[in-house]
N, C-alpha and C positions, 0 to 999 in steps of 0.2 A: 550434475546428477539430474535425472529426469524428474524426480520428485520435487527438487528445488525449483526447476523450471515451472512445473505446474503450480506449486505454491506461490511463486512470484506472480504468475498470471492471475491466479485467483485473488491474491492480495491486492493487485492493482484494480481488479474489477470490484472487489468489496470495498476498497477505500473510496471508490467513486460514489458509494451510497452514504450520504450524510446522516442517515438515520441510524447507522451503526457506529458505535464508538470504536476507537482503534483497538481497545482491549477486546471488544467483541470480535473484531476481525481476526485478531491473534488467536482467540479461542476457536473460532470456526476453522482455522487453518491447522489446528492441533497443537499449538504452542501452549504450554502450561504456564508460562510466565511472559508478561509483556516484554521484559528486557530481552528475552531470547528472540522474540519476534522483531523487536527494534534492531538488534544486531544483525539478524539475517536479512532484514529488508534493506538496511543500510549497505550491507555487502552486495546484495543483488543490484541495487539501483544507484548507490552513491548518495542517497538522500534519506532523511528520516521519513517515516510514514506520515507524520503531520505535515512536513514540508511538501511531500508528494501530493497530499490531499489539497493543500493550498494551491498548488499549481493547477490542479484539476478544476478548482472553483474559480480561479482567476479568469476574467474575460480575455479573450484572445486579443493580441495586439495587432491591429490592422485587419484588413479584409482581403480575401483572395479573389473577390469579384472584380 
């Protein structure tokens, strides 16, 4: 569904902002419960929101230069 695609894109962008809690991200996306957001995000990406956020914060391995 197109709405799910938009929510997934927005979730990824919002999770990149460390000033927002994962619960706040879920709320901004219209989820009334964290658990609903967690399940949806896991279905979309195959990882939890917390694990996704950790991969964003991790320094890249190696350089492309």
